[in-house]
C-alpha positions as CSV (number, residue, x, y, z in Angstrom):
1,X,26.7,-1.5,16.8
2,X,23.9,0.6,14.9
3,X,22.9,4.0,15.5
4,X,20.0,5.8,16.4
5,X,18.7,9.5,16.0
6,X,19.3,10.7,19.0
7,X,22.7,10.0,18.5
8,X,23.2,11.9,15.5
9,X,23.7,15.9,15.7
10,X,21.5,17.5,14.2
11,X,23.5,18.3,11.6
12,X,24.4,14.8,11.0
13,X,20.4,13.8,10.9
14,X,19.6,17.0,8.2
15,X,22.1,15.1,6.1
16,X,21.2,12.1,6.2
17,X,17.6,12.9,5.9
18,X,18.2,14.8,3.0
19,X,20.3,12.2,1.2
20,X,18.0,9.7,1.7
21,X,15.0,12.0,0.2
22,X,17.5,12.6,-3.1
23,X,18.5,9.2,-3.6
24,X,15.0,7.6,-3.1
25,X,13.0,10.3,-5.6
26,X,15.9,10.0,-8.0
27,X,15.6,5.9,-8.1
28,X,11.7,6.6,-8.6
29,X,10.8,4.9,-5.0
30,X,6.5,4.9,-5.6
31,X,7.0,2.5,-9.2
32,X,10.0,0.6,-7.6
33,X,9.2,-3.4,-6.8
34,X,9.8,-3.9,-3.0
35,X,13.1,-6.1,-3.1
36,X,14.6,-3.5,-4.7
37,X,13.1,-0.9,-2.2
38,X,15.1,-3.8,0.0
39,X,18.3,-3.2,-1.7
40,X,18.3,0.6,-1.0
41,X,17.6,0.4,2.5
42,X,20.3,-2.0,2.8
43,X,22.6,0.3,1.6
44,X,21.5,3.2,3.6
45,X,21.8,1.1,6.6
46,X,25.5,0.2,5.5
47,X,26.3,3.8,4.7
48,X,24.8,5.6,7.7
49,X,25.3,3.3,9.9
50,X,21.4,3.0,10.8
51,X,18.7,0.6,11.6
52,X,16.1,-0.3,8.9
53,X,13.4,1.2,11.5
54,X,15.4,4.0,12.2
55,X,16.3,4.9,8.6
56,X,11.5,4.2,7.5
57,X,11.0,5.7,10.8
58,X,13.3,8.3,10.9
């Protein structure tokens, strides 16, 4: 079962947000195809045990 942001401590939430933003920026997010963005979301979902919606809207 995936977690939601309310289940994360503030420190963990900040760490997730920071990591995702850094990795997205490093990958050239605005230039990526939708399939590559989807692959990154899938990797983050697995790594952080969070849903796509939580990552996208969080």
